[in-house]
C-alpha positions in Angstrom: -7.6 -12.9 -21.8 -9.4 -10.2 -20.0 -9.3 -6.8 -21.4 -10.3 -3.4 -19.9 -10.9 -0.4 -21.9 -11.1 1.9 -19.0 -12.2 5.4 -19.3 -9.4 8.0 -19.2 -11.5 10.2 -16.8 -11.4 7.9 -13.7 -13.2 9.6 -10.8 -11.3 10.9 -7.8 -12.1 13.4 -5.2 -8.7 14.5 -3.9 -7.8 18.1 -5.3 -3.9 17.3 -5.4 -4.3 14.0 -7.2 -2.9 13.9 -10.8 -3.8 11.5 -13.5 -1.2 9.9 -15.7 -3.0 8.8 -18.9 -0.8 6.2 -20.4 -0.4 6.3 -24.2 -0.2 2.5 -24.7 -2.3 -0.5 -23.4 -1.0 -1.9 -20.2 -0.4 -5.7 -20.3 -0.8 -7.1 -16.7 1.8 -9.6 -15.0 -0.9 -12.4 -14.8 -2.6 -11.8 -18.1 -5.2 -9.3 -19.2 -4.9 -5.9 -20.7 -5.9 -2.5 -19.7 -6.6 -0.7 -22.9 -6.5 2.9 -21.5 -4.7 2.7 -18.4 -4.9 5.6 -15.7 -2.5 5.9 -12.9 -3.3 8.5 -10.2 -0.6 10.0 -8.0 0.3 12.9 -5.8 3.5 14.8 -6.0 5.1 16.8 -3.1 8.4 18.8 -3.3 10.4 19.9 -6.2 12.2 17.8 -8.8 15.7 19.1 -9.0 17.6 20.0 -12.1 19.6 16.8 -12.2 16.1 14.9 -12.0 17.7 12.6 -9.4 15.9 13.3 -6.3 12.6 11.5 -6.5 11.4 9.5 -3.6 8.9 6.9 -5.1 6.2 5.8 -2.5 3.8 2.9 -2.7 0.9 2.5 -0.3 -0.7 -0.2 1.7 -4.0 -1.7 0.6 -6.4 0.9 1.7 -4.6 4.4 1.6 -4.9 6.9 -1.3 -2.0 8.8 -2.9 -2.7 11.6 -0.4 0.2 10.8 1.9 0.6 14.2 3.2 -0.9 17.6 3.1 0.0 20.2 0.6 -1.1 23.6 -0.5 -3.4 22.0 -3.3 -5.0 19.9 -0.4 -4.4 20.8 3.2 -6.3 17.7 4.4 -3.8 15.5 6.6 -2.5 12.5 4.6 -2.0 9.0 5.8 1.6 9.5 6.7 1.5 13.0 7.7 3.9 13.0 10.3 6.5 11.4 8.0 6.3 13.6 5.0 6.9 17.2 4.5 9.4 20.0 4.9 12.0 19.2 7.6 10.3 15.9 8.3 12.0 12.5 7.8 10.8 12.2 4.3 12.0 16.0 3.7 10.2 17.5 0.8 12.9 20.3 0.8 15.3 17.6 -0.4 13.1 15.0 -2.2 10.5 15.1 -4.9 8.1 12.7 -3.3 5.7 10.7 -5.8 3.0 8.7 -4.0 1.5 6.1 -6.3 -2.2 5.1 -6.1 -2.3 1.4 -6.9 -3.9 0.0 -9.9 -6.9 -1.7 -8.5 -7.5 0.9 -5.8 -10.8 3.1 -6.0 -8.9 6.3 -5.8 -8.3 7.3 -9.4 -6.2 4.5 -10.9 -7.7 2.0 -13.2 -9.6 -0.6 -11.1 -12.9 -2.4 -10.9 -14.5 0.9 -10.2 -13.4 2.5 -13.6 -16.2 2.9 -16.2 -16.1 0.7 -19.2 -16.9 3.1 -22.2 -18.6 0.2 -24.0 -21.3 -0.2 -21.2 -21.2 3.0 -19.2 -20.9 1.0 -16.0 -18.0 0.0 -13.6 -16.1 -3.0 -14.7 -16.6 -4.8 -11.4 -15.3 -8.3 -11.4 -14.9 -8.3 -15.2 -11.6 -6.1 -14.4 -8.5 -8.2 -15.2 -6.5 -9.7 -12.3 -4.3 -7.3 -10.6 -0.9 -8.1 -9.1 1.6 -6.2 -7.1 3.8 -6.2 -10.0 1.2 -4.2 -11.9 1.2 -1.8 -9.0 4.9 -1.4 -9.3 4.6 -0.9 -13.1 2.2 1.8 -12.4 4.8 3.7 -10.5 7.3 2.9 -13.2 4.9 4.2 -15.9 4.3 7.5 -14.0 8.2 7.9 -13.9 8.5 7.3 -17.6 5.7 10.0 -18.3 7.5 12.6 -16.2 10.9 11.9 -17.8 12.5 10.5 -14.7 15.0 7.6 -15.3 16.1 6.7 -11.9 14.9 7.5 -8.4 16.9 8.2 -5.3 14.7 5.8 -3.3 11.8 3.7 -3.8 9.8 3.1 -0.5 6.7 1.6 0.9 5.0 0.2 4.0 2.8 -3.0 4.3 1.7 -4.0 0.9 3.8 -1.1 -0.3 6.8 -2.8 1.2 6.0 -5.9 -1.0 5.5 -3.6 -4.0 9.0 -2.0 -3.5 10.5 -5.6 -3.9 8.4 -6.2 -7.0 9.6 -2.7 -8.5 13.2 -3.6 -7.7 12.9 -6.9 -9.3 11.2 -5.8 -12.4 13.2 -2.6 -13.2 16.7 -3.2 -12.2 18.9 0.0 -11.7 15.9 2.4 -11.5 15.9 2.6 -7.8 19.2 3.5 -6.3 18.1 2.9 -2.7 15.0 1.1 -1.3 13.0 1.1 2.0 10.9 -1.9 2.7 8.9 -1.3 5.7 6.7 -4.1 7.4 6.5 -6.1 4.2 7.5 -9.7 2.9 8.7 -11.5 0.0 5.5 -13.6 0.1 2.5 -13.8 2.4 2.7 -16.4 5.0 -0.2 -19.0 5.5 -1.7 -16.9 8.5 -2.1 -13.8 6.4 -3.4 -15.8 3.5 -6.0 -17.5 5.6 -7.1 -14.2 7.3 -7.5 -12.4 3.9 -9.2 -15.6 2.4 -11.7 -15.4 5.3 -12.2 -11.6 4.8 -13.0 -12.0 1.1 -15.3 -14.8 1.9 -17.2 -12.5 4.4 -17.5 -9.9 1.7 -18.7 -12.3 -1.0 -21.2 -13.9 1.2 -22.9 -10.5 1.9 -26.1 -10.6 -0.5 -25.5 -7.0 -1.4 -22.3 -8.1 -3.2 -24.5 -9.7 -5.9 -21.7 -11.5 -7.6 -19.8 -8.5 -7.9 -22.6 -6.5 -9.7 -23.7 -4.3 -7.3 -24.8 -0.6 -8.0 -22.4 2.1 -6.9 -23.1 3.2 -3.5 -25.1 -0.1 -2.9 -22.4 -2.5 -2.2 -21.8 -5.1 0.5 -21.4 -2.6 3.4 -22.0 -5.2 6.0 -19.4 -7.5 4.6 -16.9 -5.0 4.1 -17.5 -3.6 7.8 -16.9 -7.1 9.2 -13.9 -7.8 7.0 -12.4 -4.5 8.3 -13.1 -5.3 11.8 -11.3 -8.6 11.5 -8.5 -7.1 9.8 -8.2 -4.3 12.4 -7.6 -7.0 15.2 -4.7 -8.3 13.4 -3.1 -4.6 13.0 -2.3 -4.3 16.5 -0.8 -6.5 19.1 -2.3 -8.0 22.3 -0.3 -5.5 24.3 -1.5 -2.7 22.4 -5.1 -3.6 22.8 -4.7 -4.2 26.5 -3.0 -0.9 27.1 -5.5 1.1 25.0 -8.7 -0.5 26.1 -8.3 -3.0 28.8 -11.9 -4.1 29.9 -13.4 -0.6 29.9 -16.9 -0.6 29.2 -19.0 2.0 27.1 -21.8 3.8 29.2 -24.5 3.3 26.6 -25.3 -0.4 27.1 -27.3 -1.6 29.9 -26.0 -5.2 29.8 -29.6 -6.5 30.1 -30.4 -10.1 28.8 -30.8 -9.8 25.0 -28.9 -6.6 24.5 -25.9 -7.6 22.5 -24.8 -4.2 21.4 -21.1 -3.4 22.0 -20.5 -3.3 25.9 -16.7 -2.7 25.7 -14.8 0.1 24.3 -12.7 -2.2 22.1 -16.0 -3.3 20.4 -17.1 0.2 19.9 -13.5 1.1 18.3 -13.7 -1.9 15.9 -17.3 -0.9 14.9 -16.1 2.6 14.1 -13.2 1.3 11.9 -15.4 -1.0 10.1 -18.1 1.7 9.4 -15.6 4.2 8.3 -13.9 1.7 5.9 -17.2 0.5 4.3 -18.0 4.1 3.8 -15.1 4.8 1.5 -13.5 1.7 -0.1 -15.1 -0.3 -2.8 -15.7 -4.0 -2.3 -14.4 -5.3 -5.6 -11.2 -3.3 -5.2 -10.8 -4.8 -1.8 -11.1 -8.2 -3.1 -8.6 -7.6 -6.0 -5.9 -6.0 -3.9 -6.4 -8.6 -1.1 -5.8 -11.4 -3.5 -2.9 -9.5 -5.0 -1.1 -9.6 -1.8 -1.7 -13.3 -1.4 -0.5 -14.2 -5.0 2.7 -12.2 -4.6 6.0 -14.3 -4.4 9.2 -12.5 -5.2 10.8 -15.9 -5.9 8.8 -16.0 -9.2 11.3 -13.3 -10.5 14.1 -15.8 -9.9 12.6 -19.0 -11.4 11.5 -20.1 -8.0 14.7 -19.0 -6.3 14.8 -16.2 -3.8 18.6 -15.9 -4.3 18.2 -15.5 -8.0 15.4 -13.0 -7.5 17.4 -10.7 -5.1 20.5 -11.0 -7.6 18.6 -8.5 -9.5 18.9 -6.0 -6.7 22.7 -5.8 -7.0 22.5 -2.4 -8.5 20.9 -1.0 -5.4 23.3 1.0 -3.2 21.6 0.7 0.2 18.5 -0.4 1.7 16.5 0.1 4.8 14.4 -2.8 6.1 12.1 -2.1 9.2 9.5 -4.3 11.0 8.0 -4.5 14.4 8.6 -7.5 16.7 4.8 -7.7 17.4 3.5 -7.7 13.9 1.4 -10.8 13.5 0.5 -10.1 9.9 4.0 -9.5 8.4 6.1 -11.2 11.0 9.6 -9.9 11.9 11.1 -13.1 10.4 9.8 -12.0 7.1 11.7 -8.8 7.2 14.9 -10.6 8.5 14.6 -12.9 5.5 14.6 -9.8 3.2 17.7 -8.3 4.9 19.5 -11.6 4.8 18.9 -12.0 1.1 19.8 -8.5 0.3 23.2 -8.8 2.2 23.8 -12.0 0.2 23.2 -10.1 -3.0 25.9 -7.5 -1.9 23.7 -4.7 -0.9 24.3 -2.5 1.9 21.5 -3.3 4.5 20.4 -1.4 7.5 17.8 -3.5 9.5 15.7 -2.6 12.5 13.3 -4.9 14.4 11.6 -2.6 16.7 9.9 -3.7 19.8 6.8 -1.6 19.1 3.7 -2.6 20.9 1.5 -1.4 18.1 2.1 -4.4 15.8 1.6 -4.1 12.2 0.4 -0.4 12.4 3.5 0.6 14.2 5.1 2.2 11.0 1.9 4.5 11.3 2.1 5.4 15.0 5.5 4.5 16.6 7.2 7.9 15.6 9.6 7.6 18.2 11.3 4.6 16.6 10.4 4.8 12.9 10.9 8.5 12.2 14.6 8.5 13.3 15.6 5.5 11.3 14.0 6.7 8.2 15.4 10.2 8.7 18.9 8.9 9.2 18.7 6.6 6.2 17.4 9.2 3.9 20.0 11.7 5.1 22.6 9.3 3.5 20.6 8.9 0.5 20.4 12.7 0.1 24.2 13.1 0.1 25.3 14.0 -3.4 21.9 14.7 -4.9 21.8 17.3 -7.8 20.8 20.8 -7.0 17.2 21.9 -6.8 15.5 23.0 -10.1 
């Protein structure tokens, strides 16, 4: 069994980020133990006197817990348009806790954590991470803050899967849930894509079997893996509308000149470089594999019906997806909605015709924001007074 005795001073560079230093070892879902677990999170809004207005937010694979700007950190967050005073996730009404995933390089226990026995990052000696562990991290933050139930547990992409893991593991804690562009399990297309991305990273000589020096990891492999992923985050229609066949002016088009000649090539290169600059390769491998391994049916002895029966205490759910999403296809969100209804849960389901594919929840504000705002207006009815 892998045991990680992580340092309680995990590094992070976001000034609004808080660290929950758990007082007991964390036993992970697929085996292994984190001896001194750390969960990074950010809080927005105010916890009311009744302590019943928390919105627990889980992220996708790559974002940190910095979902929106605050006085502590005015830098725009990854869901800036969605979260804040008067916005769909209204911080005048909800106490928003955004959780940094276990396994992520932004403060929570992960392969980048320093092993106090060696003074070096754990790397691939870190135990296997699952989405159940990510969900458990959110639960442990709630426990440390003395919050017994949350008004809503929410998340997009990987976070949409983590929300399901949370509801299955901790029945009754989330009174309402939002699962956005998620799935009960990865389909073969997503698994094969991520398998190739991981192989690209591992085949970069700079990966060195996972034992690279900080700042000297497989940037080339990470750049290529991100470029491949970015292609799947949007739809054919989106790529055509944004770029068409427009060319960049710098290239000559002479024989032997294989630099980017089209704007779409230049865009992918920018995305790849930016990701390689900020995200740790081993963390990427761990969370990528965690998404492939997740299967909600495991919480029902192989039966999705039995797994969703654990959601019976949920009052209402919002399930959102984009019809053009090739990574988490709309039939996967349809499946979630159908099983929730069979479990007796009030379900609101939207299959939006967004041209932006998987990334629609980040950019199709005209569709996603009203749906989320209307749902949370219902969730907010009857909340206790602000503290």
